[in-house]
GUSE-687303 format. One record per residue (C-alpha): residue number from 1; residue in one letter; x, y, z. Coordinates in steps of 0.001 Angstrom, whole numbers, plus 500000, padded with zeros to 6 digits. Layout:
BEGIN
+-----+------+--------+--------+--------+
: pos : code :     px :     py :     pz :
+-----+------+--------+--------+--------+
: NUM :    a :      X :      Y :      Z :
...
+-----+------+--------+--------+--------+
***
This chain:
BEGIN
+-----+------+--------+--------+--------+
: pos : code :     px :     py :     pz :
+-----+------+--------+--------+--------+
:   1 :    m : 930093 : 261585 : 623044 :
:   2 :    e : 929009 : 260920 : 619459 :
:   3 :    i : 931322 : 261692 : 616547 :
:   4 :    d : 928940 : 264335 : 615202 :
:   5 :    d : 928940 : 266094 : 618589 :
:   6 :    i : 932752 : 266075 : 618716 :
:   7 :    k : 932925 : 267459 : 615198 :
:   8 :    k : 930440 : 270210 : 616082 :
:   9 :    i : 932542 : 271297 : 619096 :
:  10 :    r : 935709 : 271337 : 616983 :
:  11 :    m : 934007 : 273393 : 614303 :
:  12 :    e : 933023 : 275895 : 616979 :
:  13 :    k : 936678 : 276070 : 618062 :
:  14 :    r : 937698 : 276596 : 614446 :
:  15 :    d : 935268 : 279475 : 614158 :
:  16 :    a : 936550 : 280914 : 617446 :
:  17 :    l : 940077 : 280906 : 616042 :
:  18 :    k : 938845 : 282747 : 612972 :
:  19 :    a : 937100 : 285289 : 615220 :
:  20 :    r : 940488 : 285992 : 616829 :
:  21 :    g : 941991 : 286662 : 613421 :
:  22 :    i : 943806 : 283328 : 613326 :
:  23 :    n : 943727 : 281297 : 610109 :
:  24 :    p : 942964 : 277709 : 611265 :
:  25 :    y : 944476 : 276383 : 608032 :
:  26 :    g : 947697 : 278330 : 607897 :
:  27 :    g : 950174 : 278433 : 605068 :
:  28 :    r : 953908 : 278060 : 604835 :
:  29 :    f : 955783 : 277487 : 608101 :
:  30 :    s : 959515 : 278018 : 607720 :
:  31 :    g : 962387 : 276294 : 609438 :
:  32 :    p : 961022 : 273249 : 611298 :
:  33 :    e : 963567 : 270529 : 612087 :
:  34 :    p : 962671 : 266831 : 612001 :
:  35 :    l : 961846 : 265810 : 615576 :
:  36 :    s : 964349 : 262958 : 615498 :
:  37 :    q : 967053 : 265480 : 614614 :
:  38 :    v : 965991 : 267785 : 617461 :
:  39 :    l : 966287 : 264901 : 619931 :
:  40 :    d : 969575 : 263623 : 618494 :
:  41 :    n : 971153 : 267094 : 618735 :
:  42 :    f : 969493 : 268044 : 622020 :
:  43 :    v : 971180 : 270873 : 623972 :
:  44 :    e : 969647 : 272526 : 627048 :
:  45 :    e : 968154 : 275975 : 626304 :
:  46 :    k : 968879 : 275644 : 622596 :
:  47 :    a : 966308 : 277386 : 620378 :
:  48 :    a : 964258 : 275044 : 618189 :
:  49 :    i : 961479 : 275259 : 615620 :
:  50 :    v : 959265 : 272208 : 615100 :
:  51 :    a : 956031 : 271242 : 613392 :
:  52 :    g : 953715 : 268266 : 613523 :
:  53 :    r : 950478 : 266795 : 614797 :
:  54 :    l : 949339 : 266988 : 618425 :
:  55 :    m : 948877 : 263411 : 619630 :
:  56 :    a : 948193 : 264040 : 623329 :
:  57 :    l : 947279 : 266966 : 625594 :
:  58 :    r : 947725 : 266722 : 629367 :
:  59 :    d : 946054 : 269472 : 631434 :
:  60 :    h : 947847 : 270669 : 634594 :
:  61 :    g : 945922 : 273885 : 635127 :
:  62 :    k : 948023 : 276803 : 633921 :
:  63 :    v : 950449 : 274474 : 632177 :
:  64 :    y : 949928 : 271755 : 629595 :
:  65 :    f : 952119 : 268980 : 628305 :
:  66 :    a : 951554 : 267750 : 624763 :
:  67 :    d : 953035 : 265143 : 622432 :
:  68 :    l : 953958 : 266413 : 618978 :
:  69 :    m : 954483 : 263841 : 616197 :
:  70 :    d : 956041 : 264175 : 612766 :
:  71 :    q : 957241 : 261544 : 610282 :
:  72 :    t : 960460 : 260987 : 612238 :
:  73 :    g : 959297 : 260740 : 615855 :
:  74 :    r : 957732 : 262454 : 618872 :
:  75 :    l : 958692 : 265341 : 621102 :
:  76 :    q : 957061 : 266559 : 624311 :
:  77 :    l : 955891 : 270183 : 624249 :
:  78 :    f : 955424 : 272345 : 627351 :
:  79 :    f : 952849 : 275141 : 627234 :
:  80 :    k : 952605 : 277676 : 630070 :
:  81 :    e : 950144 : 280547 : 630358 :
:  82 :    a : 952763 : 282936 : 631734 :
:  83 :    v : 955009 : 282245 : 628729 :
:  84 :    l : 952381 : 282275 : 625981 :
:  85 :    g : 950613 : 285395 : 627231 :
:  86 :    e : 948014 : 286511 : 624678 :
:  87 :    q : 948316 : 283206 : 622810 :
:  88 :    w : 947020 : 281236 : 625802 :
:  89 :    a : 943387 : 281761 : 624824 :
:  90 :    a : 944110 : 280476 : 621304 :
:  91 :    f : 945991 : 277518 : 622749 :
:  92 :    k : 942884 : 276507 : 624700 :
:  93 :    l : 941134 : 276076 : 621337 :
:  94 :    l : 943557 : 273365 : 620218 :
:  95 :    d : 942655 : 269667 : 620147 :
:  96 :    i : 944403 : 266356 : 619723 :
:  97 :    g : 944928 : 265905 : 616002 :
:  98 :    d : 945614 : 269549 : 615221 :
:  99 :    i : 948730 : 270357 : 613225 :
: 100 :    i : 950818 : 273203 : 614613 :
: 101 :    g : 954218 : 274821 : 614370 :
: 102 :    a : 956034 : 275715 : 617597 :
: 103 :    e : 959096 : 277733 : 618568 :
: 104 :    g : 960882 : 277764 : 621894 :
: 105 :    k : 963786 : 276488 : 623983 :
: 106 :    l : 964730 : 272909 : 624750 :
: 107 :    f : 964856 : 271672 : 628335 :
: 108 :    t : 964684 : 268475 : 630383 :
: 109 :    t : 961828 : 267955 : 632823 :
: 110 :    k : 962285 : 266740 : 636397 :
: 111 :    m : 961236 : 263311 : 635123 :
: 112 :    g : 964110 : 263360 : 632621 :
: 113 :    q : 961884 : 263949 : 629549 :
: 114 :    k : 963455 : 265965 : 626739 :
: 115 :    s : 960969 : 268718 : 625929 :
: 116 :    l : 960398 : 272030 : 624179 :
: 117 :    r : 959192 : 275049 : 626205 :
: 118 :    v : 956881 : 276682 : 623694 :
: 119 :    e : 957210 : 280457 : 623423 :
: 120 :    k : 955140 : 280824 : 620262 :
: 121 :    f : 952942 : 278534 : 618184 :
: 122 :    t : 951163 : 278693 : 614819 :
: 123 :    v : 947954 : 276877 : 613937 :
: 124 :    l : 948554 : 275088 : 610627 :
: 125 :    s : 945523 : 272803 : 610313 :
: 126 :    k : 942540 : 272424 : 612626 :
: 127 :    s : 941394 : 268802 : 612877 :
: 128 :    l : 937636 : 268347 : 612915 :
: 129 :    m : 937725 : 264590 : 613510 :
: 130 :    c : 938623 : 262694 : 616660 :
: 131 :    l : 941570 : 260307 : 616362 :
: 132 :    p : 940917 : 256686 : 617387 :
: 133 :    e : 942054 : 255760 : 620876 :
: 134 :    k : 942485 : 252109 : 619925 :
: 135 :    w : 942974 : 250539 : 616528 :
: 136 :    h : 942496 : 246786 : 616509 :
: 137 :    g : 940178 : 243965 : 615579 :
: 138 :    l : 939066 : 242474 : 612271 :
: 139 :    k : 936425 : 245125 : 611694 :
: 140 :    d : 938991 : 247867 : 612171 :
: 141 :    v : 941356 : 246215 : 609689 :
: 142 :    d : 938858 : 246945 : 606929 :
: 143 :    i : 938643 : 250598 : 608027 :
: 144 :    r : 942434 : 250827 : 608140 :
: 145 :    y : 942680 : 249962 : 604456 :
: 146 :    r : 939859 : 252339 : 603517 :
: 147 :    q : 941182 : 255205 : 605634 :
: 148 :    r : 944932 : 254700 : 605386 :
: 149 :    y : 945503 : 258323 : 606410 :
: 150 :    v : 944009 : 257577 : 609836 :
: 151 :    d : 945845 : 254256 : 610031 :
: 152 :    m : 949180 : 256034 : 609583 :
: 153 :    i : 948359 : 258671 : 612191 :
: 154 :    a : 947291 : 256091 : 614767 :
: 155 :    n : 949994 : 253520 : 613994 :
: 156 :    p : 953494 : 254896 : 613372 :
: 157 :    e : 954658 : 251357 : 612533 :
: 158 :    v : 952387 : 251474 : 609471 :
: 159 :    r : 954190 : 254594 : 608264 :
: 160 :    d : 957462 : 252776 : 608851 :
: 161 :    v : 956375 : 250016 : 606442 :
: 162 :    f : 955891 : 252541 : 603659 :
: 163 :    v : 959118 : 254345 : 604470 :
: 164 :    k : 960848 : 250965 : 604072 :
: 165 :    r : 958964 : 250344 : 600849 :
: 166 :    s : 960327 : 253589 : 599466 :
: 167 :    r : 963844 : 252617 : 600546 :
: 168 :    i : 963454 : 249193 : 598876 :
: 169 :    v : 962443 : 250724 : 595536 :
: 170 :    s : 965197 : 253334 : 595811 :
: 171 :    f : 967817 : 250641 : 596480 :
: 172 :    i : 966681 : 248607 : 593467 :
: 173 :    r : 966943 : 251663 : 591222 :
: 174 :    q : 970406 : 252541 : 592503 :
: 175 :    w : 971588 : 248933 : 592232 :
: 176 :    l : 970482 : 248635 : 588610 :
: 177 :    d : 971592 : 252144 : 587622 :
: 178 :    s : 975078 : 251397 : 588960 :
: 179 :    r : 975236 : 248391 : 586603 :
: 180 :    s : 974392 : 250421 : 583480 :
: 181 :    f : 970691 : 249513 : 583360 :
: 182 :    l : 968469 : 252247 : 581940 :
: 183 :    e : 965080 : 252947 : 583504 :
: 184 :    v : 962340 : 253282 : 580886 :
: 185 :    e : 958573 : 253661 : 580681 :
: 186 :    t : 956263 : 251586 : 578504 :
: 187 :    p : 952507 : 251945 : 577841 :
: 188 :    m : 949988 : 251156 : 580547 :
: 189 :    l : 947166 : 251389 : 578016 :
: 190 :    q : 947682 : 248725 : 575385 :
: 191 :    t : 945738 : 247660 : 572308 :
: 192 :    l : 946483 : 243967 : 572953 :
: 193 :    a : 946313 : 242007 : 576202 :
: 194 :    g : 949719 : 240373 : 576120 :
: 195 :    g : 953081 : 239832 : 577733 :
: 196 :    a : 951794 : 237421 : 580377 :
: 197 :    r : 948864 : 235220 : 581258 :
: 198 :    g : 946102 : 236920 : 583171 :
: 199 :    r : 942600 : 238326 : 582756 :
: 200 :    p : 942840 : 241971 : 581655 :
: 201 :    f : 940844 : 245076 : 582520 :
: 202 :    l : 939064 : 246355 : 579427 :
: 203 :    s : 938397 : 250024 : 578711 :
: 204 :    k : 937638 : 252229 : 575715 :
: 205 :    h : 939490 : 255143 : 574188 :
: 206 :    n : 936824 : 257564 : 572952 :
: 207 :    a : 938918 : 259660 : 570568 :
: 208 :    y : 940137 : 256591 : 568651 :
: 209 :    d : 936866 : 254725 : 569246 :
: 210 :    m : 938703 : 251532 : 570182 :
: 211 :    e : 939042 : 249074 : 573024 :
: 212 :    v : 942179 : 249207 : 575144 :
: 213 :    f : 943502 : 247044 : 577946 :
: 214 :    l : 945227 : 248013 : 581155 :
: 215 :    r : 948696 : 246506 : 581106 :
: 216 :    i : 949055 : 242905 : 582249 :
: 217 :    a : 952843 : 243063 : 581874 :
: 218 :    p : 955384 : 245285 : 580055 :
: 219 :    e : 957487 : 242401 : 578702 :
: 220 :    l : 956885 : 242668 : 574970 :
: 221 :    y : 957518 : 246405 : 574920 :
: 222 :    l : 960723 : 246093 : 576935 :
: 223 :    k : 962048 : 243448 : 574555 :
: 224 :    r : 961294 : 245745 : 571624 :
: 225 :    l : 963813 : 248109 : 573229 :
: 226 :    l : 966466 : 245377 : 573101 :
: 227 :    v : 965803 : 245176 : 569365 :
: 228 :    g : 966241 : 248960 : 569202 :
: 229 :    g : 969694 : 248782 : 570762 :
: 230 :    l : 969045 : 249546 : 574448 :
: 231 :    e : 971004 : 246646 : 575887 :
: 232 :    r : 970053 : 246866 : 579591 :
: 233 :    v : 966614 : 248177 : 580507 :
: 234 :    y : 964272 : 248013 : 583468 :
: 235 :    e : 960889 : 249328 : 584500 :
: 236 :    i : 959283 : 249498 : 587928 :
: 237 :    n : 955756 : 249265 : 586664 :
: 238 :    r : 952132 : 249037 : 587696 :
: 239 :    n : 950293 : 246038 : 586270 :
: 240 :    f : 946591 : 245202 : 586381 :
: 241 :    r : 944909 : 241810 : 586402 :
: 242 :    n : 941165 : 241413 : 586654 :
: 243 :    e : 941304 : 238453 : 588992 :
: 244 :    g : 940707 : 237443 : 592589 :
: 245 :    v : 941845 : 239228 : 595749 :
: 246 :    s : 943738 : 237474 : 598535 :
: 247 :    t : 946505 : 238085 : 601044 :
: 248 :    r : 948945 : 237652 : 598130 :
: 249 :    h : 946970 : 239186 : 595240 :
: 250 :    n : 945748 : 242692 : 594489 :
: 251 :    p : 944240 : 243671 : 591117 :
: 252 :    e : 946772 : 246526 : 590847 :
: 253 :    f : 950331 : 245628 : 591741 :
: 254 :    t : 953943 : 246709 : 591235 :
: 255 :    m : 956554 : 244718 : 589350 :
: 256 :    l : 960192 : 245166 : 588518 :
: 257 :    e : 961020 : 243883 : 585036 :
: 258 :    l : 964558 : 244009 : 583640 :
: 259 :    y : 966246 : 242696 : 580499 :
: 260 :    q : 969922 : 242302 : 579675 :
: 261 :    s : 971213 : 241692 : 576163 :
: 262 :    y : 973781 : 238910 : 575832 :
: 263 :    g : 972658 : 237435 : 579148 :
: 264 :    d : 970449 : 234448 : 579915 :
: 265 :    m : 968532 : 232737 : 582688 :
: 266 :    d : 971700 : 232172 : 584707 :
: 267 :    t : 972563 : 235870 : 584464 :
: 268 :    m : 969137 : 236687 : 585883 :
: 269 :    m : 969621 : 234148 : 588670 :
: 270 :    d : 972830 : 235879 : 589730 :
: 271 :    i : 971109 : 239284 : 589664 :
: 272 :    a : 968110 : 238135 : 591714 :
: 273 :    e : 970203 : 236344 : 594309 :
: 274 :    t : 972770 : 239114 : 594729 :
: 275 :    m : 970436 : 242107 : 594621 :
: 276 :    i : 967817 : 240719 : 596994 :
: 277 :    s : 970293 : 239364 : 599546 :
: 278 :    e : 972019 : 242779 : 599632 :
: 279 :    l : 968624 : 244461 : 599914 :
: 280 :    a : 967572 : 242270 : 602847 :
: 281 :    k : 970796 : 243107 : 604679 :
: 282 :    l : 970316 : 246836 : 604088 :
: 283 :    i : 966661 : 246993 : 605146 :
: 284 :    t : 966756 : 244647 : 608147 :
: 285 :    g : 970418 : 244716 : 609160 :
: 286 :    s : 970836 : 240971 : 608658 :
: 287 :    y : 970518 : 238175 : 606103 :
: 288 :    q : 968413 : 236373 : 608741 :
: 289 :    v : 964984 : 238014 : 608485 :
: 290 :    a : 962014 : 237360 : 610761 :
: 291 :    y : 958774 : 236720 : 608887 :
: 292 :    q : 955473 : 235669 : 610461 :
: 293 :    g : 957081 : 233680 : 613263 :
: 294 :    h : 959745 : 232103 : 611042 :
: 295 :    t : 963249 : 233058 : 609963 :
: 296 :    i : 964227 : 233467 : 606312 :
: 297 :    n : 967888 : 233155 : 605369 :
: 298 :    f : 968480 : 235489 : 602419 :
: 299 :    a : 972229 : 234806 : 602252 :
: 300 :    a : 973545 : 233511 : 598925 :
: 301 :    p : 973716 : 230955 : 597442 :
: 302 :    w : 970060 : 230031 : 597252 :
: 303 :    k : 968752 : 226506 : 596854 :
: 304 :    r : 968032 : 225158 : 593355 :
: 305 :    v : 965314 : 222573 : 592628 :
: 306 :    s : 964180 : 221023 : 589337 :
: 307 :    f : 960463 : 221667 : 588895 :
: 308 :    a : 960191 : 218857 : 586345 :
: 309 :    g : 961996 : 216499 : 588695 :
: 310 :    l : 959738 : 217443 : 591603 :
: 311 :    v : 956566 : 216982 : 589548 :
: 312 :    k : 957848 : 213605 : 588376 :
: 313 :    e : 958656 : 212580 : 591953 :
: 314 :    k : 955370 : 213768 : 593463 :
: 315 :    f : 952912 : 212951 : 590659 :
: 316 :    d : 954778 : 210877 : 588040 :
: 317 :    i : 953810 : 213561 : 585481 :
: 318 :    n : 955829 : 214005 : 582302 :
: 319 :    p : 955689 : 217153 : 580109 :
: 320 :    d : 954430 : 215159 : 577105 :
: 321 :    d : 951507 : 213614 : 579028 :
: 322 :    s : 948060 : 214632 : 577817 :
: 323 :    a : 945907 : 216854 : 580026 :
: 324 :    e : 943647 : 213868 : 580758 :
: 325 :    k : 946642 : 211749 : 581760 :
: 326 :    m : 947982 : 214517 : 583998 :
: 327 :    l : 944663 : 214878 : 585808 :
: 328 :    e : 944458 : 211114 : 586240 :
: 329 :    k : 947930 : 211061 : 587829 :
: 330 :    v : 947112 : 214003 : 590134 :
: 331 :    k : 944014 : 212214 : 591407 :
: 332 :    a : 945964 : 208986 : 591889 :
: 333 :    r : 948611 : 210677 : 594041 :
: 334 :    r : 946378 : 213327 : 595598 :
: 335 :    p : 942735 : 212154 : 595679 :
: 336 :    g : 940161 : 214922 : 595412 :
: 337 :    n : 937385 : 216436 : 593329 :
: 338 :    y : 939412 : 218695 : 591061 :
: 339 :    k : 937396 : 220973 : 588805 :
: 340 :    v : 938781 : 222984 : 585884 :
: 341 :    d : 936996 : 225305 : 583458 :
: 342 :    r : 938747 : 223658 : 580517 :
: 343 :    l : 940807 : 220507 : 580601 :
: 344 :    t : 944189 : 221793 : 579432 :
: 345 :    k : 947747 : 221064 : 580499 :
: 346 :    s : 948095 : 224576 : 581940 :
: 347 :    a : 944966 : 224147 : 584041 :
: 348 :    i : 946249 : 220873 : 585478 :
: 349 :    m : 949644 : 222380 : 586210 :
: 350 :    k : 947983 : 225144 : 588225 :
: 351 :    i : 946544 : 222425 : 590451 :
: 352 :    v : 949967 : 220797 : 590716 :
: 353 :    e : 951619 : 224093 : 591663 :
: 354 :    e : 949020 : 224746 : 594359 :
: 355 :    v : 949752 : 221336 : 595871 :
: 356 :    l : 953508 : 221950 : 595738 :
: 357 :    d : 953053 : 225295 : 597524 :
: 358 :    e : 951922 : 223424 : 600639 :
: 359 :    g : 954741 : 223068 : 603133 :
: 360 :    a : 957124 : 225102 : 600970 :
: 361 :    d : 960538 : 226177 : 602243 :
: 362 :    m : 960837 : 229532 : 604030 :
: 363 :    d : 964264 : 230221 : 602538 :
: 364 :    p : 964586 : 231395 : 598923 :
: 365 :    v : 964572 : 228608 : 596363 :
: 366 :    f : 964993 : 228659 : 592578 :
: 367 :    f : 962768 : 226251 : 590633 :
: 368 :    t : 964166 : 225436 : 587198 :
: 369 :    d : 963213 : 223063 : 584356 :
: 370 :    y : 959666 : 224272 : 583726 :
: 371 :    f : 957597 : 222532 : 581081 :
: 372 :    t : 957894 : 224344 : 577741 :
: 373 :    f : 954126 : 224624 : 577218 :
: 374 :    l : 954030 : 226847 : 580329 :
: 375 :    c : 956635 : 229240 : 578923 :
: 376 :    p : 955735 : 230610 : 575465 :
: 377 :    l : 958309 : 233422 : 575677 :
: 378 :    a : 961280 : 231376 : 576899 :
: 379 :    k : 963924 : 229421 : 575010 :
: 380 :    t : 963819 : 225659 : 575264 :
: 381 :    d : 966581 : 223525 : 576726 :
: 382 :    p : 968656 : 222270 : 573763 :
: 383 :    a : 969170 : 218967 : 575580 :
: 384 :    n : 965439 : 218533 : 576257 :
: 385 :    p : 963014 : 220700 : 574200 :
: 386 :    a : 960143 : 219689 : 576497 :
: 387 :    l : 961742 : 221882 : 579178 :
: 388 :    s : 962330 : 225623 : 579052 :
: 389 :    k : 965193 : 227863 : 580124 :
: 390 :    r : 963148 : 229441 : 582867 :
: 391 :    f : 963187 : 229724 : 586635 :
: 392 :    e : 960812 : 230982 : 589273 :
: 393 :    f : 961945 : 231773 : 592779 :
: 394 :    f : 959859 : 231387 : 595887 :
: 395 :    i : 960385 : 232811 : 599367 :
: 396 :    a : 958232 : 231725 : 602331 :
: 397 :    g : 956050 : 229795 : 599895 :
: 398 :    m : 955308 : 232870 : 597749 :
: 399 :    e : 956315 : 233240 : 594137 :
: 400 :    v : 958406 : 236414 : 594090 :
: 401 :    g : 960229 : 236259 : 590766 :
: 402 :    n : 960228 : 234745 : 587298 :
: 403 :    a : 962983 : 234733 : 584643 :
: 404 :    y : 963751 : 233419 : 581157 :
: 405 :    s : 966438 : 232976 : 578656 :
: 406 :    e : 964381 : 235028 : 576213 :
: 407 :    l : 963166 : 233451 : 572995 :
: 408 :    n : 964470 : 235496 : 570062 :
: 409 :    d : 963662 : 233259 : 567088 :
: 410 :    p : 960665 : 234947 : 565355 :
: 411 :    a : 959430 : 231804 : 563591 :
: 412 :    e : 959490 : 229756 : 566780 :
: 413 :    q : 957916 : 232638 : 568714 :
: 414 :    r : 954969 : 232783 : 566330 :
: 415 :    e : 954501 : 229009 : 566604 :
: 416 :    r : 954680 : 229142 : 570393 :
: 417 :    f : 952150 : 231988 : 570478 :
: 418 :    l : 949737 : 229865 : 568444 :
: 419 :    e : 950168 : 226907 : 570792 :
: 420 :    d : 949614 : 229175 : 573799 :
: 421 :    l : 946363 : 230548 : 572397 :
: 422 :    h : 944915 : 227023 : 572367 :
: 423 :    d : 945941 : 226628 : 576002 :
: 424 :    d : 944577 : 229978 : 577209 :
: 425 :    t : 942236 : 229165 : 580086 :
: 426 :    e : 942435 : 232556 : 581785 :
: 427 :    t : 941653 : 235433 : 579430 :
: 428 :    n : 940042 : 234316 : 576168 :
: 429 :    a : 941191 : 237780 : 575061 :
: 430 :    r : 944727 : 237194 : 573916 :
: 431 :    c : 945973 : 237190 : 570350 :
: 432 :    i : 949307 : 237179 : 568588 :
: 433 :    d : 951188 : 240461 : 568832 :
: 434 :    e : 952228 : 240679 : 565183 :
: 435 :    d : 954297 : 243805 : 565764 :
: 436 :    f : 956365 : 242022 : 568406 :
: 437 :    v : 957042 : 239142 : 566017 :
: 438 :    r : 958006 : 241698 : 563381 :
: 439 :    a : 960402 : 243301 : 565880 :
: 440 :    l : 962067 : 239914 : 566412 :
: 441 :    e : 962466 : 239611 : 562649 :
: 442 :    y : 964736 : 242643 : 562771 :
: 443 :    g : 966901 : 240704 : 565246 :
: 444 :    m : 966856 : 240707 : 569044 :
: 445 :    p : 970114 : 239805 : 570789 :
: 446 :    p : 970105 : 236789 : 573092 :
: 447 :    a : 968979 : 238074 : 576454 :
: 448 :    g : 967893 : 237263 : 579957 :
: 449 :    g : 964734 : 238756 : 581467 :
: 450 :    l : 963613 : 238905 : 585099 :
: 451 :    g : 960389 : 239966 : 586817 :
: 452 :    i : 960124 : 240519 : 590576 :
: 453 :    g : 956952 : 241263 : 592542 :
: 454 :    i : 957739 : 244389 : 594541 :
: 455 :    d : 954689 : 244124 : 596807 :
: 456 :    r : 955500 : 240577 : 597879 :
: 457 :    l : 959147 : 241468 : 598370 :
: 458 :    v : 958110 : 244337 : 600639 :
: 459 :    m : 955838 : 241953 : 602561 :
: 460 :    l : 958802 : 239678 : 603271 :
: 461 :    l : 961089 : 242493 : 604391 :
: 462 :    t : 958524 : 244210 : 606633 :
: 463 :    d : 956926 : 241095 : 608191 :
: 464 :    a : 953545 : 241886 : 606607 :
: 465 :    a : 950949 : 239108 : 606506 :
: 466 :    s : 948872 : 240606 : 603681 :
: 467 :    i : 949707 : 242366 : 600443 :
: 468 :    r : 947197 : 245038 : 601463 :
: 469 :    d : 949485 : 245937 : 604368 :
: 470 :    v : 952165 : 247106 : 601933 :
: 471 :    i : 949935 : 248902 : 599379 :
: 472 :    l : 948986 : 252394 : 600489 :
: 473 :    f : 945507 : 252349 : 598983 :
: 474 :    p : 944434 : 248806 : 598035 :
: 475 :    l : 941329 : 248397 : 595940 :
: 476 :    m : 938306 : 247968 : 598200 :
: 477 :    k : 934715 : 247092 : 597474 :
: 478 :    p : 932537 : 250156 : 598235 :
: 479 :    l : 930613 : 250083 : 601464 :
: 480 :    e : 926882 : 249669 : 600968 :
+-----+------+--------+--------+--------+
***
């Protein structure tokens, strides 16, 4: 039967309910218990009130069995004509997918199935669409992202991913709040594209007749708050980058950024390692977490590797090499036809990082000793100014976090901004944030800053292969 035919039949049933004086889209329904709670506290002949979506209807003549589903689980319902009486005719107008409330007594069937003998039901929402019987295949994956509401109905494990995501964010908030961090909000519409490298989304504010950018990162605003005397701040924020889409990248994504006055890179390393290992244990029950056929050990301490040392070992590249020299060394160690839009050190280092990602460790690893020209907002190593006080940490080959000992010298910050503008191969839209430099001139305490990709972290803790699997409504190209 075609979908349009099914919808027509269901609309006729909806109209038949209305003709009986029944509102097919009922209002408030008081007193339902979560189905998991009903099952956990099951007592024979105990009265119960439940609500949810009908997921199956099994016809046995004058009796029906049905599966009711809510966010917490499933419960079998038992409908009998002799019990329902005048409601039996209305019951016959129900379909799989309808949302109902039901009241009755609990009992166990001869097959040992815990069930509810329905004495009264209420129609709460008549479904006009047929639920999918099967939900698989590459073509269906695209539909799942476009119609997440159907995906969650058909696949309870998908709902579980987003329940876990909520628990992950809640844990992070509680963990930081308990350590005197203050949650704040900074602008998502910004007059300058700054705070991180990345191609911005451009818009226009009509009332002010000016261009604005969707936030690339909140960093410069959060550090202004350190200047203002808020010593520990964090934001769980939405960022936007007008770049490619992949299993690890979505144009709109969620980041945690936090800053602690009188801390540094090592402070941030302790926070990342401790918070995430505790989080993994809470969400999965173990420090040993299964991910895509592998096992990740989240237990502290995590491995530390010098990025500069690794680049020297693999490519013989030094931070003071020219861009031409770097490219020459990459080709010597890793032959290939490497193309870059502009021959800059940053562009070459992106190639190097892509090569290093191959065969990366599954377990968390901190990479330290990044080249200073890659880190315009980080302090330099006093022992070696060519290297910065920065780390990135990777898990299962994915960059998950990034941290600095924050640069708080305004003169050096302005100079580093100027150098970075010459090396900007990604946006061609960045400029110096003069107000941020002015804020530093008032004095910012030494501080450590940390950014963590929430979406990628959720991927790792829910065994998700794609970032789209952990974003409720990922951006999709419209169907033609």
